[in-house]
NURO-856902 format. One record per residue: z, x, y of N, C-alpha, C, O in turn; residue number from 1. Coordinates in steps of 0.001 Angstrom, whole numbers, plus 500000, padded with zeros to 6 digits. Layout:
# NURO-856902
[site [Z X Y] [Z X Y] [Z X Y] [Z X Y] NUM],
...
END
This chain:
# NURO-856902
[site [244770 391535 151569] [243370 391858 151897] [243019 393209 151285] [243757 394178 151462] 1],
[site [241917 393281 150580] [241517 394514 149920] [240976 395495 150949] [240173 395135 151810] 2],
[site [241426 396731 150847] [240898 397764 151744] [239574 398266 151212] [239323 398263 150007] 3],
[site [238737 398696 152130] [237421 399216 151753] [237507 400720 151685] [237829 401371 152680] 4],
[site [237227 401277 150540] [237273 402726 150352] [235864 403272 150467] [234991 402868 149698] 5],
[site [235608 404186 151409] [234253 404713 151564] [233845 405517 150352] [234692 406134 149706] 6],
[site [232543 405524 150024] [232078 406306 148887] [232302 407772 149131] [232280 408209 150281] 7],
[site [232523 408567 148067] [232738 410003 148260] [231493 410670 148808] [230368 410279 148496] 8],
[site [231714 411689 149634] [230586 412443 150156] [229897 413189 149028] [230546 413788 148170] 9],
[site [228571 413144 149043] [227811 413892 148054] [227753 415349 148467] [227907 415659 149649] 10],
[site [227532 416260 147509] [227302 417652 147895] [226113 417744 148824] [225199 416922 148760] 11],
[site [226126 418757 149698] [225068 418901 150690] [223673 418920 150074] [222767 418250 150569] 12],
[site [223499 419672 149013] [222156 419800 148446] [221637 418460 147981] [220485 418119 148248] 13],
[site [222471 417684 147282] [221999 416406 146771] [221795 415411 147898] [220897 414573 147828] 14],
[site [222620 415491 148942] [222437 414621 150095] [221072 414852 150722] [220321 413911 150977] 15],
[site [220765 416122 150966] [219500 416441 151614] [218326 416028 150741] [217351 415469 151244] 16],
[site [218403 416289 149459] [217305 415951 148584] [217120 414451 148488] [215993 413962 148415] 17],
[site [218233 413713 148488] [218135 412263 148418] [217441 411699 149636] [216752 410684 149544] 18],
[site [217619 412363 150808] [217030 411844 152028] [215577 412262 152204] [214867 411667 153014] 19],
[site [215120 413259 151476] [213732 413714 151568] [213188 413989 150168] [212855 415132 149855] 20],
[site [213090 412959 149318] [212646 413193 147944] [211250 413799 147896] [210342 413356 148599] 21],
[site [211093 414815 147061] [209788 415423 146862] [209386 416422 147921] [208323 417033 147813] 22],
[site [210210 416609 148952] [209872 417546 150016] [210659 418837 149861] [211751 418849 149292] 23],
[site [210099 419913 150368] [210792 421189 150377] [211553 421339 151692] [211035 420963 152744] 24],
[site [212760 421876 151654] [213504 422057 152896] [212830 423063 153813] [212201 424017 153354] 25],
[site [212968 422843 155101] [212428 423779 156082] [213390 424943 156301] [212984 426032 156707] 26],
[site [214687 424694 156023] [215718 425717 156184] [216729 425611 155059] [217189 424516 154732] 27],
[site [217076 426747 154463] [218150 426811 153475] [219126 427908 153890] [218735 429056 154099] 28],
[site [220385 427544 154006] [221471 428493 154257] [222315 428511 152992] [222881 427488 152608] 29],
[site [222403 429670 152341] [223055 429748 151032] [224162 430797 151038] [223906 431995 151161] 30],
[site [225393 430319 150903] [226534 431211 150762] [226720 432198 151891] [227169 433322 151670] 31],
[site [226379 431785 153107] [226422 432723 154230] [227862 433013 154646] [228661 432098 154848] 32],
[site [228174 434290 154769] [229459 434743 155278] [229241 435805 156328] [228196 436456 156367] 33],
[site [230235 435976 157181] [230128 436986 158232] [231497 437580 158516] [232475 436860 158718] 34],
[site [231549 438921 158528] [232752 439642 158912] [232443 440535 160100] [231353 441096 160206] 35],
[site [233418 440658 160994] [233382 441669 162032] [234516 442631 161713] [235671 442373 162049] 36],
[site [234183 443733 161066] [235217 444616 160552] [236013 443876 159486] [235419 443298 158575] 37],
[site [237347 443876 159572] [238145 443167 158566] [238266 441666 158852] [238779 440912 158026] 38],
[site [237791 441238 160028] [237979 439845 160430] [236830 438972 159929] [235677 439183 160303] 39],
[site [237145 437998 159089] [236131 437093 158556] [235997 435871 159452] [236988 435205 159751] 40],
[site [234772 435575 159881] [234547 434417 160742] [233726 433321 160060] [233724 432176 160512] 41],
[site [233034 433665 158982] [232295 432670 158186] [232509 432970 156718] [232574 434131 156313] 42],
[site [232618 431909 155915] [232779 432106 154479] [232045 431020 153708] [232347 429834 153842] 43],
[site [231078 431440 152899] [230405 430577 151925] [229874 429290 152546] [230151 428197 152053] 44],
[site [229106 429423 153633] [228497 428261 154282] [227124 428011 153672] [226277 428903 153637] 45],
[site [226915 426805 153197] [225634 426443 152578] [225207 425054 153043] [226016 424127 153089] 46],
[site [223948 424924 153381] [223351 423611 153631] [221846 423788 153703] [221347 424904 153847] 47],
[site [221132 422688 153602] [219681 422710 153766] [219286 421590 154702] [220027 420624 154879] 48],
[site [218097 421725 155309] [217616 420654 156176] [216102 420552 156052] [215418 421485 155630] 49],
[site [215611 419383 156435] [214200 419058 156281] [213579 418801 157646] [214276 418506 158617] 50],
[site [212268 418916 157701] [211563 418735 158964] [211897 417374 159565] [211880 416354 158876] 51],
[site [212198 417377 160845] [212492 416143 161554] [213953 415750 161565] [214326 414799 162253] 52],
[site [214792 416454 160823] [216211 416115 160810] [216927 416725 162008] [216505 417741 162562] 53],
[site [218026 416074 162392] [218911 416582 163434] [220300 416719 162823] [220885 415737 162366] 54],
[site [220822 417933 162818] [222159 418204 162300] [223063 418580 163466] [222727 419463 164256] 55],
[site [224199 417919 163575] [225220 418283 164556] [226327 419038 163833] [226819 418595 162796] 56],
[site [226713 420175 164387] [227825 420961 163839] [228981 420869 164825] [228860 421274 165981] 57],
[site [230097 420333 164359] [231256 420140 165220] [232476 420800 164586] [232442 421198 163421] 58],
[site [233541 420911 165355] [234757 421524 164848] [235513 422190 165969] [234974 422355 167064] 59],
[site [236754 422578 165724] [237561 423209 166765] [236976 424543 167202] [236202 425166 166475] 60],
[site [237357 424971 168404] [236917 426281 168899] [237368 427375 167934] [238463 427320 167373] 61],
[site [236501 428367 167757] [236826 429468 166862] [236570 429193 165399] [237008 429959 164539] 62],
[site [235867 428110 165099] [235627 427761 163691] [234385 428423 163107] [234101 428255 161921] 63],
[site [233635 429179 163923] [232469 429895 163407] [231146 429212 163660] [230121 429655 163141] 64],
[site [231133 428149 164439] [229911 427373 164651] [228812 428205 165321] [227679 428258 164841] 65],
[site [229162 428846 166427] [228168 429635 167155] [227719 430841 166333] [226542 431200 166343] 66],
[site [228651 431458 165628] [228287 432593 164768] [227302 432162 163692] [226390 432913 163348] 67],
[site [227479 430959 163159] [226548 430453 162153] [225134 430361 162715] [224184 430774 162049] 68],
[site [224975 429831 163922] [223641 429765 164521] [223052 431158 164686] [221867 431368 164426] 69],
[site [223867 432103 165114] [223382 433466 165330] [223022 434147 164014] [222161 435026 163982] 70],
[site [223677 433742 162931] [223300 434265 161612] [221980 433656 161140] [221189 434325 160475] 71],
[site [221745 432403 161480] [220502 431759 161060] [219301 432451 161679] [218303 432682 160997] 72],
[site [219381 432789 162973] [218222 433452 163589] [218355 434976 163620] [217576 435663 164280] 73],
[site [219362 435499 162892] [219531 436938 162696] [219896 437705 163971] [219709 438921 164031] 74],
[site [220411 437012 164985] [221022 437734 166094] [222289 438441 165613] [222660 439502 166118] 75],
[site [222941 437829 164629] [224050 438455 163907] [223678 438457 162422] [223712 437398 161795] 76],
[site [223332 439583 161850] [222978 439579 160427] [224182 439202 159579] [225242 439808 159734] 77],
[site [224058 438222 158687] [225195 437851 157835] [225571 438986 156891] [224734 439808 156518] 78],
[site [226829 439017 156518] [227297 440034 155576] [227266 439526 154143] [227449 440300 153203] 79],
[site [227034 438219 153970] [226925 437623 152639] [225895 436502 152691] [225681 435885 153735] 80],
[site [225255 436245 151540] [224366 435096 151417] [222951 435379 151870] [222546 436530 152027] 81],
[site [222206 434303 152078] [220805 434429 152475] [220403 433245 153338] [221003 432172 153278] 82],
[site [219374 433469 154140] [218794 432426 154986] [217302 432384 154693] [216624 433412 154707] 83],
[site [216797 431176 154425] [215370 431002 154146] [214779 430020 155141] [215259 428895 155276] 84],
[site [213740 430448 155834] [212967 429577 156719] [211557 429536 156163] [210843 430538 156209] 85],
[site [211147 428390 155638] [209822 428310 155030] [209705 429280 153881] [210443 429184 152901] 86],
[site [208762 430233 153999] [208534 431194 152915] [209177 432553 153198] [208914 433522 152487] 87],
[site [210012 432628 154227] [210679 433882 154577] [212156 433785 154210] [212870 432912 154702] 88],
[site [212606 434685 153344] [214014 434754 152954] [214572 436099 153373] [213991 437145 153081] 89],
[site [215706 436063 154061] [216381 437292 154476] [217752 437323 153826] [218582 436438 154036] 90],
[site [217971 438363 153031] [219219 438531 152296] [220208 439345 153130] [219825 440230 153894] 91],
[site [221484 439022 152961] [222521 439808 153622] [222510 441238 153105] [222215 441487 151936] 92],
[site [222831 442167 153982] [222951 443587 153641] [221641 444220 153192] [221632 445291 152584] 93],
[site [220527 443542 153499] [219216 444123 153249] [218425 444037 154545] [218061 442945 154983] 94],
[site [218159 445174 155155] [217454 445165 156433] [216087 444511 156263] [215273 445001 155480] 95],
[site [215811 443416 156978] [214520 442749 156822] [213390 443579 157401] [213587 444348 158341] 96],
[site [212214 443416 156834] [211036 444048 157414] [210810 443468 158807] [211114 442301 159054] 97],
[site [210281 444275 159709] [210077 443807 161083] [209192 442567 161103] [209416 441654 161898] 98],
[site [208192 442531 160233] [207294 441373 160190] [208053 440105 159815] [207806 439041 160382] 99],
[site [208983 440217 158854] [209770 439055 158454] [210665 438577 159587] [210812 437376 159814] 100],
[site [211256 439526 160289] [212152 439173 161382] [211381 438503 162514] [211846 437513 163079] 101],
[site [210222 439025 162844] [209395 438433 163898] [208964 437028 163499] [209001 436105 164313] 102],
[site [208553 436869 162231] [208122 435554 161752] [209259 434550 161816] [209068 433417 162259] 103],
[site [210452 434965 161370] [211599 434067 161383] [211937 433645 162804] [212152 432461 163067] 104],
[site [211986 434596 163714] [212374 434255 165085] [211304 433462 165815] [211614 432704 166734] 105],
[site [210037 433627 165414] [208990 432804 166004] [209145 431347 165578] [208742 430436 166302] 106],
[site [209727 431132 164408] [209871 429769 163903] [211110 429060 164447] [211271 427853 164269] 107],
[site [211992 429826 165117] [213257 429273 165586] [213370 429463 167090] [213253 430578 167596] 108],
[site [213597 428362 167799] [213911 428445 169215] [215407 428278 169396] [216043 427544 168640] 109],
[site [215989 428957 170402] [217430 428860 170596] [217761 428669 172062] [217203 429326 172941] 110],
[site [218685 427751 172301] [219191 427485 173643] [220688 427769 173622] [221424 427200 172816] 111],
[site [221137 428660 174517] [222509 429140 174524] [223359 428365 175528] [222848 427546 176293] 112],
[site [224672 428638 175513] [225562 428063 176521] [225168 428542 177914] [225087 427748 178851] 113],
[site [224923 429838 178043] [224440 430389 179313] [222924 430275 179339] [222279 430251 178292] 114],
[site [222367 430207 180521] [220947 429872 180648] [220037 431067 180393] [218926 430900 179889] 115],
[site [220498 432289 180740] [219742 433522 180487] [218341 433501 181097] [217387 433995 180495] 116],
[site [218226 432930 182285] [216949 432945 182989] [216843 434214 183832] [217855 434769 184262] 117],
[site [215619 434666 184063] [215397 435832 184912] [215490 435398 186375] [214652 434623 186837] 118],
[site [216488 435880 187109] [216670 435385 188483] [215558 435789 189441] [215343 435124 190454] 119],
[site [214839 436883 189128] [213802 437384 190031] [212435 436778 189753] [211461 437095 190436] 120],
[site [212357 435896 188738] [211094 435243 188400] [211168 433762 188729] [212236 433153 188667] 121],
[site [210040 433198 189075] [209992 431761 189334] [210265 430992 188044] [210228 431550 186948] 122],
[site [210536 429715 188201] [210744 428856 187034] [209526 428913 186123] [209669 429027 184906] 123],
[site [208339 428837 186694] [207121 428866 185891] [207003 430170 185120] [206675 430156 183933] 124],
[site [207267 431312 185781] [207160 432593 185092] [208219 432735 184015] [207962 433355 182983] 125],
[site [209401 432177 184229] [210436 432203 183200] [209962 431533 181921] [210291 431986 180825] 126],
[site [209201 430469 182046] [208734 429734 180864] [207486 430382 180269] [207273 430317 179058] 127],
[site [206662 431004 181109] [205371 431530 180654] [205442 432928 180050] [204663 433257 179156] 128],
[site [206360 433744 180527] [206319 435170 180212] [206356 435445 178713] [205551 436230 178211] 129],
[site [207274 434814 177996] [207387 435077 176559] [206134 434644 175800] [205770 435260 174799] 130],
[site [205482 433596 176268] [204244 433158 175606] [203176 434245 175684] [202460 434493 174714] 131],
[site [203078 434876 176823] [202075 435924 176998] [202396 437138 176136] [201501 437744 175547] 132],
[site [203685 437492 176066] [204062 438731 175384] [204168 438580 173879] [203891 439534 173152] 133],
[site [204558 437419 173389] [204758 437276 171946] [203668 436471 171258] [203471 436595 170049] 134],
[site [202955 435644 172022] [201931 434800 171405] [200521 435191 171806] [199553 434673 171249] 135],
[site [200391 436096 172766] [199070 436551 173183] [198303 435557 174022] [197086 435677 174162] 136],
[site [198986 434578 174582] [198302 433627 175446] [197975 434294 176786] [198721 435144 177270] 137],
[site [196863 433896 177362] [196539 434371 178697] [197503 433730 179691] [198188 432759 179370] 138],
[site [197547 434281 180891] [198450 433707 181897] [198079 432254 182196] [198958 431409 182368] 139],
[site [196800 431970 182256] [196365 430597 182532] [196788 429656 181403] [197269 428551 181653] 140],
[site [196601 430108 180151] [197005 429280 179005] [198519 429050 178996] [198991 427937 178766] 141],
[site [199270 430132 179253] [200722 430013 179248] [201209 429109 180369] [202106 428290 180168] 142],
[site [200618 429256 181548] [201041 428417 182674] [200727 426952 182419] [201501 426073 182799] 143],
[site [199604 426688 181783] [199237 425295 181472] [200263 424684 180515] [200722 423561 180722] 144],
[site [200617 425430 179472] [201622 424940 178524] [202983 424804 179200] [203711 423845 178945] 145],
[site [203324 425746 180050] [204608 425696 180748] [204711 424466 181634] [205753 423811 181666] 146],
[site [203648 424148 182349] [203674 422975 183224] [203807 421690 182407] [204473 420747 182834] 147],
[site [203179 421654 181240] [203334 420482 180369] [204798 420300 179978] [205316 419183 179983] 148],
[site [205452 421398 179642] [206840 421320 179195] [207796 421072 180359] [208783 420353 180201] 149],
[site [207524 421650 181513] [208351 421368 182681] [208232 419900 183073] [209207 419283 183502] 150],
[site [207051 419355 182926] [206875 417913 183148] [207699 417116 182149] [208309 416106 182500] 151],
[site [207713 417565 180926] [208449 416854 179869] [209948 416833 180149] [210612 415834 179873] 152],
[site [210488 417921 180693] [211926 417959 180979] [212232 417528 182414] [213364 417664 182878] 153],
[site [211223 417008 183116] [211436 416450 184443] [211557 417457 185557] [212214 417183 186561] 154],
[site [210937 418627 185409] [211124 419685 186396] [209814 420321 186854] [209823 421463 187314] 155],
[site [208709 419627 186743] [207438 420188 187183] [207474 420547 188670] [206821 421500 189094] 156],
[site [208224 419796 189449] [208303 420049 190892] [209049 421333 191226] [208984 421810 192359] 157],
[site [209762 421901 190243] [210538 423116 190462] [209790 424378 190024] [210363 425467 190056] 158],
[site [208539 424257 189621] [207820 425385 189015] [207803 426624 189903] [207938 427739 189399] 159],
[site [207640 426454 191214] [207535 427595 192119] [208889 428085 192627] [208951 429108 193309] 160],
[site [209972 427380 192311] [211298 427766 192760] [211856 428904 191905] [211331 429208 190835] 161],
[site [212924 429525 192393] [213667 430501 191608] [214884 429816 190999] [215385 428841 191560] 162],
[site [215371 430311 189855] [216484 429631 189181] [217700 429373 190065] [218378 428359 189899] 163],
[site [217987 430284 191008] [219169 430115 191852] [219089 428850 192699] [220115 428343 193152] 164],
[site [217887 428340 192915] [217706 427119 193691] [217804 425861 192839] [217598 424751 193329] 165],
[site [218120 426040 191564] [218212 424914 190633] [219669 424714 190213] [220440 425671 190142] 166],
[site [220033 423471 189937] [221385 423182 189457] [221559 423698 188037] [220588 424075 187380] 167],
[site [222813 423713 187565] [223067 424161 186199] [222328 423319 185176] [221767 423852 184218] 168],
[site [222325 422014 185370] [221607 421139 184436] [220120 421411 184440] [219477 421383 183391] 169],
[site [219567 421673 185615] [218145 421997 185707] [217851 423334 185037] [216838 423475 184352] 170],
[site [218729 424315 185230] [218503 425614 184596] [218542 425501 183074] [217770 426167 182385] 171],
[site [219430 424670 182546] [219469 424500 181094] [218219 423789 180591] [217730 424103 179506] 172],
[site [217700 422851 181347] [216453 422183 180952] [215275 423153 181018] [214352 423061 180208] 173],
[site [215298 424076 181972] [214272 425127 182016] [214370 426002 180769] [213352 426370 180183] 174],
[site [215596 426335 180364] [215786 427146 179154] [215260 426410 177922] [214706 427033 177017] 175],
[site [215430 425101 177886] [214894 424316 176770] [213367 424376 176780] [212745 424561 175734] 176],
[site [212763 424218 177962] [211299 424297 178059] [210809 425663 177607] [209794 425761 176917] 177],
[site [211522 426721 177992] [211130 428082 177593] [211159 428236 176080] [210251 428836 175503] 178],
[site [212187 427705 175430] [212264 427794 173966] [211152 426983 173307] [210553 427427 172327] 179],
[site [210880 425811 173835] [209822 424960 173266] [208440 425579 173432] [207539 425318 172634] 180],
[site [208274 426393 174460] [206956 426963 174750] [206444 427859 173643] [205240 428092 173544] 181],
[site [207342 428368 172805] [206929 429235 171698] [206640 428440 170429] [206468 429018 169357] 182],
[site [206585 427125 170549] [206225 426225 169445] [207070 426451 168189] [206521 426658 167107] 183],
[site [208387 426412 168320] [209241 426656 167149] [209219 425483 166174] [208931 424346 166546] 184],
[site [209530 425793 164917] [209669 424737 163914] [211061 424116 163957] [211236 422943 163627] 185],
[site [212052 424911 164366] [213440 424467 164436] [214013 424890 165780] [213765 426004 166242] 186],
[site [214780 424001 166409] [215486 424340 167632] [216989 424402 167356] [217560 423487 166762] 187],
[site [217618 425489 167792] [219060 425652 167685] [219667 425526 169087] [219207 426167 170032] 188],
[site [220696 424699 169207] [221378 424509 170488] [222840 424903 170306] [223544 424327 169478] 189],
[site [223294 425886 171083] [224671 426362 170985] [225476 425821 172168] [225526 426440 173230] 190],
[site [226100 424670 171974] [226914 424022 173005] [226205 424047 174356] [226735 424614 175313] 191],
[site [225017 423446 174456] [224205 423585 175674] [224780 422901 176895] [224314 423160 178004] 192],
[site [225777 422034 176739] [226350 421351 177895] [227742 421860 178250] [228357 421348 179186] 193],
[site [228254 422852 177531] [229655 423250 177710] [229912 423890 179073] [231038 423838 179568] 194],
[site [228901 424487 179684] [229084 425135 180979] [228752 424203 182147] [228731 424634 183300] 195],
[site [228495 422939 181850] [228050 421996 182876] [229092 420913 183113] [229861 420566 182217] 196],
[site [229106 420382 184335] [229979 419244 184555] [229352 418024 183870] [228165 418054 183545] 197],
[site [230121 416957 183646] [229631 415833 182829] [228324 415222 183319] [227471 414866 182506] 198],
[site [228151 415096 184626] [226928 414476 185138] [225703 415323 184826] [224677 414800 184391] 199],
[site [225808 416633 185048] [224679 417513 184748] [224459 417614 183243] [223325 417760 182786] 200],
[site [225540 417537 182475] [225400 417554 181027] [224583 416392 180509] [223839 416528 179537] 201],
[site [224719 415253 181155] [223952 414076 180733] [222455 414308 180873] [221675 413798 180069] 202],
[site [222035 415079 181893] [220610 415388 182058] [220088 416147 180839] [219006 415861 180325] 203],
[site [220877 417113 180394] [220473 417938 179255] [220477 417112 177974] [219551 417215 177169] 204],
[site [221501 416300 177780] [221575 415459 176581] [220411 414490 176520] [219913 414194 175433] 205],
[site [219964 413985 177673] [218824 413063 177685] [217566 413753 177174] [216785 413155 176434] 206],
[site [217366 415023 177569] [216212 415780 177072] [216329 416008 175568] [215343 415893 174841] 207],
[site [217531 416330 175105] [217735 416573 173677] [217519 415297 172859] [216974 415349 171757] 208],
[site [217942 414164 173395] [217697 412897 172700] [216205 412603 172603] [215725 412099 171588] 209],
[site [215474 412926 173678] [214024 412721 173653] [213380 413615 172603] [212478 413184 171884] 210],
[site [213841 414855 172513] [213309 415768 171499] [213590 415237 170095] [212712 415248 169233] 211],
[site [214818 414774 169873] [215168 414226 168563] [214298 413016 168238] [213831 412862 167109] 212],
[site [214088 412169 169225] [213263 410984 168998] [211808 411309 168705] [211109 410531 168056] 213],
[site [211345 412481 169194] [209951 412876 168959] [209763 413561 167610] [208638 413887 167231] 214],
[site [210878 413785 166870] [210768 414382 165548] [211053 415872 165489] [210792 416502 164464] 215],
[site [211584 416456 166565] [211914 417867 166549] [213070 418129 165586] [214065 417404 165594] 216],
[site [212937 419156 164764] [214006 419566 163855] [215034 420351 164663] [214681 421329 165322] 217],
[site [216307 419936 164622] [217304 420495 165523] [218645 420682 164824] [219073 419843 164031] 218],
[site [219304 421808 165135] [220709 422012 164783] [221455 422174 166096] [221116 423036 166906] 219],
[site [222468 421347 166306] [223158 421305 167588] [224647 421546 167372] [225334 420718 166773] 220],
[site [225142 422677 167858] [226588 422892 167927] [227071 422217 169205] [226599 422541 170295] 221],
[site [228005 421281 169077] [228347 420463 170231] [229776 419957 170167] [230362 419829 169092] 222],
[site [230327 419671 171341] [231586 418941 171463] [231326 417511 171935] [232262 416755 172194] 223],
[site [230044 417146 172046] [229674 415798 172480] [229674 414879 171261] [228689 414809 170525] 224],
[site [230789 414175 171053] [230942 413379 169848] [229969 412202 169805] [229503 411824 168730] 225],
[site [229660 411624 170962] [228713 410499 170964] [227339 410967 170517] [226655 410265 169772] 226],
[site [226926 412152 170966] [225642 412702 170531] [225657 412918 169022] [224710 412547 168327] 227],
[site [226729 413517 168518] [226815 413795 167083] [226723 412508 166272] [226077 412471 165225] 228],
[site [227366 411465 166757] [227425 410219 165989] [226164 409386 166112] [225736 408752 165147] 229],
[site [225561 409386 167309] [224467 408439 167550] [223077 409053 167438] [222113 408329 167192] 230],
[site [222945 410368 167611] [221619 410989 167620] [221337 411770 166343] [220209 411760 165850] 231],
[site [222346 412447 165802] [222105 413288 164626] [221984 412455 163356] [222543 411363 163253] 232],
[site [221244 412995 162397] [221146 412376 161067] [222346 412754 160209] [222849 411947 159428] 233],
[site [222795 413993 160367] [223885 414520 159549] [224852 415298 160418] [224470 415865 161441] 234],
[site [226090 415320 160006] [227133 416050 160719] [227797 417016 159751] [228087 416674 158605] 235],
[site [228030 418225 160234] [228818 419221 159514] [230066 419500 160343] [229966 419859 161516] 236],
[site [231233 419337 159743] [232489 419689 160411] [232961 421020 159844] [233097 421184 158631] 237],
[site [233209 421975 160751] [233662 423305 160346] [235061 423584 160878] [235455 423060 161920] 238],
[site [235797 424402 160162] [237091 424913 160614] [237367 426212 159871] [237111 426320 158671] 239],
[site [237886 427185 160584] [238256 428469 159977] [237102 429110 159217] [237304 429729 158173] 240],
[site [235881 428956 159751] [234721 429603 159152] [234156 428921 157931] [233238 429449 157302] 241],
[site [234682 427756 157575] [234223 427039 156384] [233717 425651 156761] [234031 425126 157829] 242],
[site [232930 425071 155864] [232513 423679 156011] [233605 422785 155439] [233911 422851 154249] 243],
[site [234193 421945 156298] [235193 420985 155831] [234538 419777 155187] [234886 419380 154076] 244],
[site [233575 419197 155909] [232875 418016 155417] [231443 418054 155921] [231158 418644 156963] 245],
[site [230549 417425 155182] [229156 417349 155585] [228530 416123 154950] [228809 415797 153796] 246],
[site [227682 415446 155711] [227017 414267 155173] [226404 413437 156275] [226308 413902 157411] 247],
[site [225982 412207 155970] [225409 411321 156983] [226378 411144 158149] [227591 411069 157954] 248],
[site [225839 411079 159343] [226672 411076 160545] [227728 409985 160535] [228902 410248 160793] 249],
[site [227314 408766 160238] [228255 407646 160286] [229378 407828 159271] [230537 407535 159566] 250],
[site [229040 408310 158084] [230061 408504 157043] [231080 409554 157462] [232288 409338 157361] 251],
[site [230578 410699 157937] [231481 411787 158296] [232324 411431 159517] [233522 411713 159552] 252],
[site [231697 410809 160519] [232406 410524 161763] [233389 409359 161635] [234435 409352 162283] 253],
[site [233055 408390 160809] [233893 407185 160708] [234839 407206 159514] [235860 406519 159527] 254],
[site [234520 407976 158488] [235342 407982 157278] [235611 409420 156813] [235252 409776 155691] 255],
[site [236236 410251 157657] [236526 411619 157205] [237439 411598 155985] [238346 410771 155889] 256],
[site [237189 412511 155061] [237912 412477 153793] [238906 413622 153642] [239560 413739 152605] 257],
[site [239027 414463 154659] [240055 415489 154628] [240971 415282 155823] [240541 414808 156874] 258],
[site [242225 415638 155653] [243206 415454 156734] [242828 416283 157956] [242984 415831 159090] 259],
[site [242328 417506 157721] [241970 418379 158842] [240833 417778 159664] [240874 417803 160894] 260],
[site [239819 417239 158988] [238697 416633 159705] [239148 415395 160469] [238753 415191 161616] 261],
[site [239976 414570 159832] [240466 413357 160488] [241289 413698 161727] [241180 413029 162754] 262],
[site [242111 414738 161629] [242939 415161 162760] [242070 415658 163910] [242338 415344 165070] 263],
[site [241039 416426 163599] [240137 416933 164639] [239427 415779 165331] [239395 415728 166561] 264],
[site [238857 414851 164568] [238124 413736 165157] [239038 412870 166004] [238634 412402 167069] 265],
[site [240248 412654 165552] [241196 411859 166325] [241530 412542 167641] [241655 411881 168672] 266],
[site [241674 413845 167612] [242038 414590 168818] [240933 414545 169852] [241199 414319 171032] 267],
[site [239681 414758 169422] [238590 414805 170397] [238269 413423 170936] [237807 413302 172071] 268],
[site [238500 412379 170156] [238219 411023 170641] [239310 410511 171565] [239073 409596 172353] 269],
[site [240499 411087 171481] [241604 410641 172325] [241639 411348 173669] [242506 411052 174491] 270],
[site [240713 412280 173916] [240704 413000 175191] [240353 412074 176333] [240298 412506 177484] 271],
END
């Protein structure tokens, strides 16, 4: 019986262009590297993505996944390469103008492992406050938008509560609503279910699946292999600060072409 050999993975740039012919990427990461003193955590990471795509970034702990997200939104300025969001390009080792930094961060929403909610503010105020301060919305306008988003994540009934009265899954969904309230072009998720037990994690994943289905552009660092395989358009596998493999989700997840990637996928699926 003849074995079926999967086609070779295309380079990231050609893959992305093939999937969105004639369109300009919404995000370009080019040769990004990051050092903390002598310790290198990222090296020569490059990829592009288009509006409406969902990219899952997977890999063993310590592979640089979270640092990559922080470099994209400039919470950690990269030491090499450049990041372009739309018409804003920020080069490594060149302090960006404040206007460029504000524009870039307005275009990117981020949800962290920890919820980072203000414990002394109600759920509604947690979602509304940034809209008033960064977007100039009135309190009434911000509250109206916040209630729409709390309804979307299934938590409108919690608007008057304080975060401590909400479960971990509910607090993470509030954090998602807060990020969405600033109308970002891209959402970054840094292992949003890692601090939750499996049942509460499912609540958060359901919201993320709904966002993906609505066309939200998303990069998700995750250990949820089913999400990576079934929801994302593309998967990037990282190890030791480098991209091991990248391409369409089914190809990367089912036909890994490097021994390291195959070993990682086998390990996480056997848990």
